[in-house]
N, C-alpha and C positions, 0 to 999 in steps of 0.2 A: 504494499500499499504505500502510494507516494502522496507527499503533501505539497501543496502549491506554495512556494515562497513569495511573500508578498514583495512587490517592486519597492526598491527604496527611492520613492518618488522625491526628486528634489523640489524644495519649496524655492521660489524666486525670493532673494533677499531684498526686500523692499522696506522703506522706512514705515514701521508699524504705525497705524492709525486707528486703534480699536475704536475710540470714541466717534470718529467720523463713520465707521462701520455701522455702529449701532444706530446712528441717526438715519442712515440710508436705509434701514430696515423699514421705515415707516414713512419715509419721504415721498411726497407724490410730486415735487417740483412745483407745487403752487406759489406763486409769487405775486406781491402787490407792487403797483407801480410805486416808485419812491416819491414821496410828497416833496413839493417845492417849497422853499422857504419864501416868507412875505416878499413882495417886490421891494428892492432897494437893499436886501440884505447883502452885505459883502461876501465876496467868495470865501470859502473855508481858509485859503492861505491868508487872506487879509486878516480874518477873524483871528487866526492863530498868531499872527504878527502882533496884533492888539493884546491878546492874552500874554504873549511872551513880554511885551513892554509892562503891562500891568504887575507881572510876577518878576521883574528884572531883579530887585533887591532880594527876593525870597531865593531865586536861583543862586545869586552870589553867595548868600549865607549857607545855603544848602551844600554847595560846592566846597565852601571852606570847611564845613562840619565834616563832609564826607571824605575829606582828604586826610583825616586822621587827627585834626585839631577840634574834636568834638566838644560842643558847648554843653553837652550832657543833658539831663532831663530839665524840662521847664519847672519853675523858673530858672533860668540860666545861672549857673555858678558865677560868682562875681568876678573871679580871675579870668574865666573864658569870655564872659561878656566883655571884659575890658580888652582881651587878646583880639577878639572879633572886631571890636569897633576901632581898634588900632590898625589893623590889617586891612580892613576895607574903608577906613576913613569915614565912618558912619558914627552917628551918636548912639549911645546904649539904647535908647528908646527906639531908634531905628532898626537896630540889631535884634532887639526883643520882639519887634513888630513882624520883621521879615522872618525870624525863626518860626514864630506861631504860624505865619502863612505857609511857610515851606511844609511845616508838620500837616496842615490841614489840606494842602494841594497834593499830598502824597509824593513830595519831592525827597522827604527824607524819611526813615524809619528808625525808631529807637529800639535797641536790642539791650536792655539793662542801661548801662551808662554810655553805651556806644551808639554813635550815630552812624547809619549806613545809607547810601544813595538808594532812594526809590526807583522803581523801574522808569517812571516818568522822567526823573532827571537824567538817566542814561539814554533815553530816547529824545531828550528835549529839543536838540538841535536839528532833529532830522524827521521827527514823527509829529505832524501837526494835529493828529487825532489825540496822541498822548497829551499834548499842550491843551488842547480844548477841554479833555477830560479833566485835567488838574485844575483849570480855571473854573469848571463847573463844580467841582468839589469844593473849591474856595466860596463860590456862589452860595452853595448850599449851606456853607457854615458861616453865614454872614453875621449871625446873632452871636457867634463866638469870637469873630474877629473884632466886633464892636460891641462890648457887654453892655448889658442894660443899665440904666442909671441906678444908683444905690437907692434903697428905700421903697422900691416898686415890689409889690407882692408878686411871688414867683408864678402863682396861677395867672395873674393878669399878663405877665411877660409870655407865658407858655400861650395863652390865648391870641395874643398879639402875633407871635410867630406863626401860628397855625392860620391866622387870617391873612398874613402877607400874601400868599400865593393869589389871592383875589386881587389885592391891590395890584400886583404885577400884571395880572391878566387885563385889568381896566387900562394899564399904561400900555401894553402890547397892542391891544385892540384900538387904542387911540392913535397910535401911529405918530405921535407927536407930544408937545408938552401937554401935562394935566395939572389943573390948578390944585393947590393944597386942600382948599375947602372941598372939593370933589373926592379927593382921597380920603380926606377926614371922615366925610359922611359915610363912605363905604366901609372903612375901617371900623368906625363906631357900630355901624349895623351889625357886621359880622362878628366882632367881638362879643356883643350883645346876645347874638344867637348862641355862640359857644358857651358864654357864660351861664346863659339858662338852661342849655342841654347838660352842663356838668351838675346843675342843682338837682338833688335826689327829689323826686316827687313821691309822696307816701300814698299807698293805696290801702283800700279796705275800710270798714266803717270805723275800726278802732284806731286808725292811724291818726296821730296828733296833727293838727293843722300847722303847717310850715308857712312862714312869710314868704312872700313873692320875692324872688332874688333881686337884690339892689343892682341896678345899672351903674357901670363905671362912670365917675364924674366926668363931664367934658374935658376938664383940664388934664386927667390922667390920660384919656384917649389922645388927646393932643400931644402929650408927652411921648406916648408910645410910638405914634406916627412919626415925630421928629427922630426918635431913636431908630426906627426901622429904615428911613429914608437915609439917614447918615450911614447906617451900617451897609445898606446896599450900594451907596456912593462909594464907601470905602474900599469895596471890592470891585469896583469898575463896572456895576451893573447899570447905574442910572447917574444922571448928573443934576445938581440942583441949581435951580434959578431963584429969582426973587418971587415968591409965591406959587412956584410950580416945579415939577419934576419931570424928566424925560429919560426914557431907556436910551443907554448907549447901544450901538450895534451888537455889542457881545451880550448885554443883557436882553435886547430884543430876540436874539437868536436863541438863547438859553431858555427863555420863557416859551417860544415857539416850539422848541424841541420837547420840552416836557408836556406841552398840551397835545402835541401830535402823539407822544407815548401813550397817554392816556386815551386819546381818541381811537388809537389803533387797537388797543385791548378791548375797549368797549364795543367796537364794531366786529370783534372776532366771533365766530359761530358759537364757541362755547362761553362767551361772556367771561373771559379768563380772569380780568380784574377783580371779580367777586368770588371766584371759584377757591377751593382749598388747593394747597400746594400740589398735590397729586393730580388733582383734575386740571389744574392750570399746566401742569408739565405734559400731560397727555394732549391737551388742547393745543400745545405748542409743537408737539413732536413732529407734525406734517408738515411744519413750516421750515423754510431754508433758514440757515443761522442768522442772517440780518433781522428779518421781521420777528424771529423767535427772541432775541436779544431785546428788541424794543417792547415786546410783552412781557418780558421779565422785568424789565425797568418799570413799566407801568405797575405791575403787581406788587412790586417792591415798594413803590411809592406811596400805596395805598395802606401800608401797615409799618408799625415800628420795626426798626431794622433788626432788633434782638429776636422778637417773636418770629419774624419772617426767616431768619437763618435758622432758628431751632426747628421750624416746621419743615425747612427743605432738608435739614439733616435727618429728621425722624423719616422722612419719605426715602432718602439714601438708604436708611438702615433696613428697609423692608425687603421684600423677597423679589420684586421686579428689577431686574437688573437694568433695563432701559430707563425706568426712572431715576435709578441711581446715578447713571451718567448724566442725565438731563439736570438732576439736582445739582451736581457739581458745574455745570454749565451756567445754570441760573447763579450760583454762588461766584462765579467770575464776575458778573455783573455788579454784585454788591461790592467787591473790592476789599479796601482796607479794613472795614468793619467786621468783616467775616474772618480776617486772618487768625486771631486767637483762637476762635473755636475750630477752624479747620485744623490748626496744629495740634488742638487738644484730642482730635479723632485719629492721628496718625498711628496710634497703638491699636487701633480696631483693625484687625486682619481684613475684614470686608470693605473696609473704606481707605485703607492705607494707600493703595495705588493711586486712587483717585485724589486723595489729599495731597500726595507727594507731588504728583502733576500740577495740581492747583497751585501749591506754594512754589514750585519752580517756575512757572509762568508768572506768578505775582512778583517773584524776585528778578524778573527781566529775562528769563531763559526764552529763547525763540520756542514757540509752540512746536515747530518742527523738530525740535532737539530735546524737548521736554522729556521724552521717553528714556533718554540716557540716565536719568536719576533713579530709575527703577532697577532692581536687582533681578537677575534672571528669573527668580521665583515669582517675584511681584508682577513681572511681566507676563508670565505664564498665567498667573492668577487672573490678572486683568483680560487676558485673551479668552479665558474659559467664561468669565463673567460677560464679557461682551458677546460671545458666541450664544450664551444663554439668552441675551436680549434679542438677538437675531432669530434664534430659533423660536421665541415667544411671539415675536412681532413683524419677522421679516419673511422674505422668500427663500426657497430652497436655493436658487442660484447664489444669492448672496452669502449664503452659510457656507457654500463651497468655496467662494471667492475669499472668505474670511480667512482661510488657510495661508493666504500670502502675506498676511499681517503678523504671523507668528515669527518670534525671534530665533526659533530653532531653524537648523538648515535642512533637515529631513523630516519626513512623516514619523519615522519610527523613534527619532530623538524627541519630537513633539508629543507623541503619544507616552513615552517614558516620563517626561517632565510634567505632563498633565495628570498622570496617575499619581504622582508623588506629591502634588502641590496641595490636594486636600479640599478643593471646591466643593461645596455641597451639591453643585448642579453639574458636576462632572460626568456622571453616568447618563442623564437626560442629553446633555450636549453631545456626547460621543455616540449615543443611540441615533440622535436626529442627523448627525452628521453621515453615519454609516447609511442611513436609509436614503439620503439624498445624494451621495457622491455616486458617479456613474461608473467609476473604476472599480471592478469586483474585487481585485486583490487588495486595494486600499480599503475598500469598505469591510472587507473580511477582517483585516487588521485593526481596524477601528471598533468593530463589534466585540473582537477578542478583549481588546483594552477595556471596553465598558464591562464586560463580564467579569474581568479580573478585578475592577474597581468595585463592582457591586457585590462580589463574593469575598473581597478582601484578599484575593490572591496576588501573587507576585506577577 
């Protein structure tokens, strides 16, 4: 009796892209036409030039800090503050302000007492998108750049911050100067609505009567408006005139982008902006990467960052491998606020490969090269996990093509390492691959490997 020896089929050694493979499993190539910014909006190159100018001092200080003369954590150490001021011929106040802006714009990262260059700083001179993202991060943090006046209740400050997007929308829709009285009226109405919503309303016949919420005094609302306008002006989002305010080209573009993100998600078939993380990710799975990222941003914008990140990680810990990969794609949109949480899951075997890739790209590694941070075992585990996503959601042909993304050079080597890696879906993946592959010898070898994993044999 003779046995047929399986052919040692060579795999093409291509750069592995398992996450891209998982997305192709459910992509239908549906695209939306790219929305056009309002008439008169400068080209992206000009917007990036303006953003570079607005953050010039922050970039200088970030580069000084990243070159090994770290100012340390905020507040800056006195000796470092003096060295920075002397080296750059700036006042201590300018150094402190520039350092805070650099951190908020993602130009530097603090690791203990050491400042390291953020990926945006490394890409600053060549990547307009990185520059604009950095400026938008600063724009989003305007209330930190320009702290609220002392003596104002924190609740009133929070209500004002929450109401500012409507003020910005009015400025953007007006396409020109808007008078302070008009802005004051809008802010007052919105703050009053938010204040009323926060007041608990008793229910039931036994509930004690509560007095109606007291509206904020007009003087307080005026003070909050002045603070908000000054803060937005401080980051370059608007200019202040006598009795009026006008969005800058950067501010106008940023508000338009945020409105577009919300509109895109609201118009999606699944209504993703109001869905749970799992339903949102499934709703975005059939979109190409650009529109999917826009929907992630809109979904995230409607939630506190902390709870959104926690919900995405809860989905990633589930059994659906496709959702695991998509959850980390959404976390890439979160950026810096997600870094501590992503670092905390590196010890979780099921999330470790995704977390390492996320951190590598966050630290500035080119996505094409990020796979190099994975060990052989981690890359193999990720291959199996992605194959599970393809088997669950994709087509037979795609599962066969997924062989090309393996780091091993031959099918026998791949099967040996897949059996050893201990992925819980190994058997199902191998059975699906064996059933799908047209090469009888290869299919037989894969079935044998699946049986050995199932029975615990060697």
